[in-house]
C-alpha positions in Angstrom: 0.1 -0.1 -0.1 1.7 3.6 -0.7 1.8 5.8 1.6 -0.5 8.8 2.4 -0.2 11.9 0.2 1.1 14.9 2.6 -0.3 18.2 1.5 -0.8 21.8 2.6 -4.3 23.1 0.6 -4.5 26.7 0.2 -7.5 28.2 -1.0 -7.3 30.7 -3.5 -9.8 33.7 -3.2 -9.3 36.4 0.0 -6.4 33.1 1.2 -2.9 33.7 -1.2 -4.6 35.9 -3.5 -5.6 39.0 -0.8 -8.5 39.8 -3.3 -11.8 38.2 -4.9 -10.7 37.5 -8.6 -13.8 36.7 -9.1 -14.9 40.0 -8.7 -11.5 41.6 -10.1 -11.4 39.4 -12.8 -14.8 40.9 -13.8 -14.2 44.2 -13.4 -11.0 43.8 -15.9 -13.7 41.9 -18.9 -15.7 44.1 -18.5 -13.0 47.4 -18.7 -11.2 45.1 -21.8 -14.8 44.1 -23.3 -16.5 47.9 -22.7 -18.9 46.2 -21.2 -22.6 47.8 -21.0 -23.6 49.2 -17.6 -27.3 47.4 -17.7 -25.7 44.1 -17.7 -23.5 45.1 -14.9 -26.1 45.4 -13.2 -27.9 42.3 -14.4 -24.9 40.6 -12.4 -24.6 42.8 -9.4 -28.0 41.4 -8.7 -27.1 37.7 -9.1 -24.5 38.5 -6.8 -26.4 39.9 -4.1 -28.9 36.6 -4.5 -25.8 34.2 -4.0 -24.8 36.0 -1.0 -28.0 35.7 0.7 -28.1 32.2 -0.3 -31.3 32.4 -2.3 -29.7 30.8 -5.2 -27.2 27.4 -5.1 -23.8 28.1 -5.2 -23.8 26.2 -9.0 -26.6 28.6 -10.1 -24.5 31.8 -9.1 -21.5 30.7 -10.9 -23.2 29.6 -14.3 -25.2 33.4 -14.0 -22.5 35.5 -12.4 -20.0 34.5 -15.1 -22.5 35.6 -18.1 -19.9 38.3 -18.7 -18.0 35.4 -19.9 -20.2 34.9 -22.6 -19.2 34.8 -26.4 -15.5 34.6 -24.9 -14.3 30.9 -25.8 -11.8 29.2 -23.8 -9.2 30.7 -25.4 -9.9 34.1 -25.1 -10.6 34.3 -21.3 -7.2 32.5 -21.2 -5.2 35.3 -23.0 -7.4 37.9 -20.6 -6.7 36.1 -17.6 -2.8 35.6 -18.1 -2.7 39.5 -18.8 -4.6 39.3 -15.2 -2.6 37.2 -13.1 0.5 39.1 -15.2 -0.8 42.0 -13.0 -2.2 40.9 -10.0 1.0 38.4 -8.8 2.7 38.8 -6.5 2.1 42.1 -5.9 -1.4 41.4 -4.4 -0.4 37.9 -2.8 0.0 37.2 1.0 3.8 37.2 1.3 3.5 35.4 4.5 1.8 32.4 2.4 4.0 32.5 -0.2 6.8 32.4 2.3 4.8 29.1 4.1 4.1 27.3 0.8 8.3 27.7 0.2 9.2 26.5 3.7 6.3 23.4 3.2 7.7 22.8 -0.4 11.1 22.2 1.2 9.8 20.1 4.1 8.6 17.7 1.2 4.8 18.8 1.4 2.7 18.7 -1.8 1.0 21.9 -2.4 -2.7 22.0 -3.4 -4.7 24.3 -4.0 -8.9 24.2 -3.8 -10.8 27.3 -5.2 -14.0 28.3 -6.0 -12.9 29.9 -9.4 -13.7 28.5 -12.6 -10.8 26.8 -13.9 -10.8 28.8 -17.3 -9.5 31.9 -15.6 -7.7 30.3 -12.9 -5.3 28.1 -15.1 -2.9 30.7 -16.2 -2.0 31.7 -12.6 -0.8 28.1 -11.5 0.4 27.4 -15.6 2.4 30.5 -15.3 2.9 31.9 -11.8 2.4 29.9 -8.9 3.9 26.9 -8.9 2.0 23.9 -7.2 1.5 20.0 -7.4 -1.9 20.0 -7.9 -5.0 22.2 -8.0 -8.5 21.9 -8.5 -11.2 24.9 -9.1 -15.1 24.8 -10.6 -15.3 23.2 -13.9 -17.1 24.8 -16.7 -17.7 24.0 -20.5 -18.4 26.7 -23.1 -21.6 25.3 -25.1 -23.6 27.3 -27.3 -21.1 30.8 -26.8 -22.0 30.5 -22.2 -20.3 28.9 -19.4 -21.9 25.8 -18.2 -20.6 24.2 -14.6 -19.6 20.7 -14.8 -20.9 19.3 -12.1 -20.6 21.2 -8.8 -19.4 24.4 -7.7 -15.9 23.5 -5.8 -16.8 24.6 -2.5 -16.9 22.7 0.7 -17.0 18.9 0.3 -16.9 19.1 -3.4 -13.2 20.1 -2.8 -12.1 18.0 -0.6 -13.9 15.0 -3.1 -11.9 16.9 -6.0 -8.6 16.4 -4.5 -8.9 12.9 -3.6 -10.3 12.2 -7.3 -6.8 14.0 -8.5 -4.7 11.8 -6.7 -7.0 8.6 -7.6 -7.9 7.9 -4.0 -5.1 7.6 -2.4 -5.3 8.5 1.1 -4.3 12.0 2.0 -2.8 13.7 4.4 -3.4 17.4 5.3 -1.0 18.7 7.4 -2.0 22.1 7.0 -5.0 23.8 6.0 -5.5 27.5 5.1 -9.0 29.9 4.2 -11.0 32.9 4.8 -13.7 30.7 5.8 -14.0 27.5 7.6 -13.9 24.7 5.4 -14.6 20.9 4.8 -11.1 20.2 5.0 -10.5 21.8 8.0 -11.9 18.6 9.8 -9.5 16.2 7.8 -6.3 19.0 8.5 -3.5 18.5 11.5 -3.9 22.3 11.7 -5.9 24.9 10.0 -6.1 28.3 9.8 -8.2 31.1 9.0 -7.0 34.3 6.7 -9.1 37.5 7.7 -7.9 40.4 5.7 -4.4 39.3 5.1 -3.6 38.6 8.9 -3.4 34.8 9.3 -4.8 32.8 12.9 -4.8 29.2 13.8 -8.6 27.8 13.8 -9.5 26.2 17.0 -13.2 25.0 15.6 
């Protein structure tokens, strides 16, 4: 039997990345596309519905990301590559970037689990942030729009996707970091909450 994979799991938004890529990338694309104000208002309404849990995470993502309509994956990747080139490392938590390097030097696998759509998160991990594995919300481009495949990568789905990535091998989470209490905190030796850049041990 193979040894469990020793890993540290990090959330991206408001954790290692100090801002919300969902909102900042939205503004970036709207600027690049000269997006109409009425559509921005429509997306803002869906953001409010998501905040008050009046729609599911999956439905929220499908509707909020309507601003990507008519942008094929190759074009989204190009926009995202430009976006992350601007954001990294300026708007990343320097203490967590340092901790990632320390853990890697100890032989711990660095894994990111984010609710962000993989289509725009990919350039960050391809070009800037070295990781052993990462998972995000999967979406397929169908008839000019993006449809979430399966569930949004939140809570239990993050854990399931990590196990899937490692082909159901046993995993051993030595540390976990997020701006919110995560399902993976239950599996981690030590968990940390990140609030406005400050890192505090979670004692729940």
